C-alpha positions in Angstrom: 17.7 20.5 4.3 19.7 17.6 4.8 22.4 16.3 2.3 20.9 13.2 1.0 23.7 10.3 0.5 23.5 7.2 -1.5 23.0 3.8 0.1 23.8 0.8 -2.3 27.4 -0.6 -2.5 29.1 -1.0 -5.9 32.6 -2.0 -7.0 33.3 -0.4 -10.4 35.1 -1.5 -13.6 34.1 0.7 -16.6 35.3 1.0 -20.0 34.9 5.1 -20.5 34.9 7.8 -18.1 32.4 7.6 -14.9 28.8 8.0 -16.1 27.2 11.5 -15.5 25.6 11.7 -12.0 21.9 11.9 -12.3 20.0 15.2 -11.5 19.3 15.7 -7.7 15.9 14.9 -6.8 15.7 16.9 -3.6 14.0 20.2 -4.7 10.4 20.3 -4.1 8.0 18.6 -1.3 7.4 15.4 -3.0 11.3 14.7 -3.3 12.4 14.4 0.2 13.7 11.1 -0.3 16.7 10.5 -1.9 17.4 6.8 -3.4 21.0 7.0 -3.4 23.2 7.2 -6.4 27.0 6.4 -6.6 29.1 7.2 -3.6 28.8 10.2 -1.8 25.7 12.5 -3.1 26.4 15.7 -5.1 25.9 19.1 -3.0 22.3 20.2 -3.2 21.7 23.6 -4.6 22.0 26.5 -2.3 18.9 26.9 -0.2 17.7 29.4 2.6 17.0 27.6 5.6 14.7 28.8 8.5 16.5 30.2 11.5 17.4 27.7 14.2 15.0 27.8 17.1 16.9 30.1 19.9 19.2 31.4 17.1 19.5 35.2 17.5 18.5 37.3 14.4 20.8 40.0 13.1 19.4 43.6 14.1 17.7 45.6 11.5 19.4 48.4 10.0 18.6 52.1 11.4 16.1 53.9 9.5 17.3 56.9 7.2 17.5 60.4 8.7 13.9 61.8 9.0 12.1 58.6 8.6 9.6 57.7 11.0 10.7 55.7 14.1 9.7 51.8 13.9 7.3 52.7 17.2 5.5 55.4 14.5 4.9 52.7 11.8 1.7 50.7 11.4 1.9 47.5 13.6 2.6 44.3 11.5 0.1 41.6 11.8 1.1 38.5 13.4 2.6 35.7 11.2 1.2 32.3 11.3 4.1 29.9 12.0 5.1 27.7 9.3 4.3 24.0 9.7 7.5 22.2 9.4 7.1 18.7 7.8 9.9 15.9 7.2 11.4 17.8 4.4 12.3 20.5 7.1 13.7 17.9 9.4 16.0 15.7 7.3 16.5 14.1 4.1 15.6 10.3 3.5 18.5 8.0 2.4 17.6 4.4 1.8 19.6 1.4 3.3 21.0 -0.4 0.5 24.6 -0.3 0.1 26.1 0.5 -3.3 29.5 0.7 -4.8 29.9 3.1 -7.8 27.6 2.5 -10.9 25.0 4.8 -12.2 21.2 4.9 -10.8 18.7 3.3 -12.8 15.2 4.5 -12.9 12.2 2.9 -10.4 10.1 1.0 -12.8 7.8 -1.8 -11.8 9.5 -5.1 -12.9 7.0 -7.2 -15.0 5.9 -10.3 -12.6 4.9 -13.6 -14.0 1.9 -15.4 -12.4 2.6 -17.7 -9.9 0.3 -19.9 -7.3 2.6 -19.6 -4.3 0.9 -19.2 -0.9 3.1 -16.7 0.9 1.2 -17.2 4.0 3.2 -20.1 4.8 3.6 -20.6 8.4 7.3 -20.5 9.8 8.6 -23.8 11.4 8.1 -23.3 15.1 11.3 -22.8 17.1 11.7 -24.1 20.8 13.6 -21.1 22.1 11.4 -19.3 24.7 12.2 -15.5 25.0 11.2 -13.2 27.6 9.8 -10.3 26.1 10.1 -8.1 29.3 13.6 -8.0 29.2 15.1 -7.7 25.6 17.7 -10.6 25.0 19.4 -9.6 21.7 21.1 -12.9 21.3 18.1 -15.1 21.7 16.5 -12.6 19.4 19.0 -13.1 16.9 18.9 -16.8 17.3 15.2 -16.7 16.6 15.2 -14.7 13.3 19.1 -15.5 12.1 18.1 -18.4 9.5 15.6 -16.1 7.9 17.8 -13.5 6.9 20.0 -13.4 4.0 22.6 -10.7 2.4 21.4 -9.9 -1.3 24.2 -9.2 -3.6 23.6 -7.6 -7.1 25.4 -7.0 -10.5 24.4 -3.9 -12.2 25.2 -3.0 -15.7 24.5 0.4 -17.2 24.8 1.2 -21.1 25.9 4.8 -21.8 27.1 7.0 -24.7 30.5 8.6 -25.1 32.3 10.4 -28.1 33.8 7.0 -28.9 30.3 5.2 -28.9 28.5 3.2 -26.3 30.2 1.8 -23.1 29.1 -0.2 -20.2 29.6 0.6 -16.4 29.4 -2.5 -14.1 28.7 -2.0 -10.5 28.2 -4.6 -7.5 24.9 -3.6 -4.6 24.4 -5.3 -1.5 21.2 -5.3 0.7 19.6 -7.7 2.7 16.4 -9.8 2.4 13.8 -12.1 4.6 12.8 -15.3 3.9 9.0 -15.6 3.7 8.4 -19.0 2.1 11.1 -21.4 2.7 9.5 -24.4 0.7 9.1 -22.3 -2.5 12.4 -20.0 -1.9 10.5 -16.8 -1.7 12.6 -13.8 -0.3 11.1 -10.4 0.5 13.4 -7.2 0.0 13.3 -3.7 -1.1 12.5 -2.8 -4.6 15.5 -0.2 -4.7 17.9 -2.9 -3.4 17.4 -5.0 -7.0 16.4 -2.1 -9.1 18.6 -2.4 -12.5 20.3 -5.4 -11.3 21.3 -7.9 -14.0 22.3 -10.6 -11.6 21.0 -11.3 -8.1 22.5 -13.4 -5.4 21.6 -14.2 -1.8 23.4 -15.8 1.0 22.4 -17.3 4.2 24.0 -15.8 7.3 25.7 -19.3 8.1 26.9 -20.0 4.8 29.7 -18.6 2.7 28.6 -19.8 -0.8 26.0 -17.5 -2.5 22.9 -18.9 -4.3 21.5 -17.4 -7.5 18.2 -15.6 -7.4 15.6 -14.3 -9.6 13.4 -11.2 -9.3 9.9 -12.6 -9.2 8.2 -9.3 -8.8 9.2 -5.8 -8.0 7.1 -2.5 -7.1 9.2 0.8 -6.8 6.0 2.7 -5.4 5.9 0.6 -2.3 9.4 -0.3 -2.4 8.8 -4.2 -2.3 10.4 -6.8 -4.3 10.1 -10.5 -4.0 13.0 -13.0 -5.0 13.0 -16.8 -5.8 15.9 -19.1 -5.0 15.9 -22.6 -6.4 18.3 -24.2 -3.9 16.0 -23.9 -0.8 18.5 -26.1 1.6 18.7 -24.5 5.0 15.9 -21.8 4.2 13.5 -21.3 7.4 10.7 -18.6 6.9 10.7 -16.0 9.4 7.8 -15.7 12.0 6.0 -12.7 11.7 3.8 -10.3 14.1 0.9 -8.3 13.2 1.8 -4.8 12.7 -1.5 -4.0 14.8 0.4 -5.4 18.0 3.3 -2.7 17.6 3.4 0.0 20.2 5.4 3.2 20.8 8.2 2.2 23.3 8.4 -1.5 22.1 11.9 -2.8 22.0 13.3 -3.8 18.6 16.3 -4.9 16.9 17.1 -4.4 13.4 19.3 -7.3 11.2 21.1 -6.4 8.1 24.0 -6.6 5.7 25.3 -3.3 7.1 27.8 -1.9 4.9 28.1 -5.2 3.0 30.6 -6.2 5.6 32.3 -9.6 5.8 31.2 -12.2 8.2 27.9 -12.4 10.2 25.0 -9.8 10.1 25.0 -6.8 11.9 22.3 -6.1 14.5 21.3 -3.1 16.3 18.6 -2.4 19.1 16.3 0.4 20.0 12.6 1.1 20.5 9.6 1.9 18.2 9.6 5.7 18.0 6.5 6.1 16.0 3.9 4.1 13.9 1.8 4.8 11.0 4.3 7.3 9.4 4.2 8.3 5.7 7.2 9.8 3.4 7.3 11.2 0.2 9.3 9.6 -2.7 9.6 10.3 -6.4 8.2 7.1 -6.9 5.1 7.7 -4.7 4.4 7.9 -0.9 5.4 5.3 1.5 2.7 4.3 4.2 2.3 2.6 7.2 5.9 2.9 8.4 7.4 1.9 11.6 9.6 4.8 13.0 12.6 3.2 15.2 15.7 4.5 17.0 17.5 1.4 16.1 20.5 2.1 14.1 19.9 1.4 10.3 23.0 1.7 8.0 23.8 1.3 4.1 23.0 -2.4 3.5 20.0 -2.7 5.8 17.7 -2.3 3.2 15.2 -5.2 2.9 16.2 -6.3 6.3 13.8 -7.3 9.1 13.0 -5.1 12.1 11.9 -7.5 14.6 10.2 -7.3 18.1 11.5 -9.0 21.3 10.0 -12.2 20.5 11.9 -12.6 17.5 9.0 -11.9 15.1 9.6 -9.8 12.1 7.2 -6.7 12.4 8.6 -4.6 9.5 11.1 -4.3 6.6 13.9 -1.5 7.1 13.8 0.9 4.3 15.0 4.3 4.9 16.9 6.4 7.3 17.1 10.1 8.1 20.4 12.0 7.8 21.6 15.6 8.9 22.7 18.1 6.6 23.5 21.9 7.2 21.7 23.2 10.3 19.3 20.2 10.4 20.0 17.6 12.5 18.7 14.0 12.7 19.5 11.5 14.9 18.3 7.9 15.3 15.1 8.6 12.9 14.7 5.1 10.7 11.7 3.8 8.9 10.4 0.3 8.1 7.6 -0.9 6.1 5.2 -2.3 8.3 5.2 -6.1 7.7 1.4 -6.3 7.4 1.5 -3.8 4.4 4.6 -5.1 2.9 3.2 -9.1 2.6 -0.2 -7.5 1.2 1.9 -5.9 -1.5 3.7 -9.3 -2.0 0.1 -10.9 -2.3 -0.7 -8.5 -5.2 2.6 -8.8 -6.8 2.3 -12.7 -7.0 -1.2 -12.5 -8.2 -0.1 -9.9 -11.0 -2.4 -7.0 -10.0 0.3 -4.7 -8.5 
């Protein structure tokens, strides 16, 4: 099985020895997704992997003297091939970027009731995009003002022989503006999980803005942030997931590796639709699979079609490990599903 790695970015100052790593979750079919811990992930326990297709098997030892030859033995009934699911292909890692710090539990944050309408239509842009030939620059120009980088401060209190100590870390991810007037931003729950402070920065700005977590649901990996300063916010235009087809050209935009400067943009196609993957918090459904590169820090960022419309929220990526190889397999929560969860969260029903 692939070796999972952590994907949120933190700089760490601590008053005591580093907090003990959490117990790995990769054992068992329900634990195929590793929601990244601090830095490189620990080495998983030894496991017997199935032989690689085409790999020669070792010859059997010769039978003892006097034993019947293999041709005299009763024929062995044919074995049914083992169905290999995503667990046998690769481990999944989320695309949030983390520098040190301790992992926190995935709990649904309490949400306060609000009357905000998340279906606010984005301001129409005049740029015309020819979807028959992907123009990445034009697509980015269409969505750029709606994408923000998300920075978090995380504090973990733990016990040491000398008493309690606090470990501080910083995390980074991405968000998408869904309601400019009310300052609402959509991101992944794991991006802000355990955060004591959250800030967002527009791609064109250098000054971060304070944000609060309005609601969060770990099971669906969806969270809603709010900023008081709505200056310059533009709500993203979205496209129904029903319009997405395998082979459609897409781009992924995000705060990859928390690099300074503008957002990172990668392009690819839709590889599959309506995927599901199992996590410790539940099963993520209605996922769009893409071969557009998704890196640490991309979590919560948009997957955009050739017309500059958001069709998904980048969430997880498959990684290689051992003899298992995975290349260019990323997953985004379909925007229809994500916005439906947002409506439930804001209504207090999730």
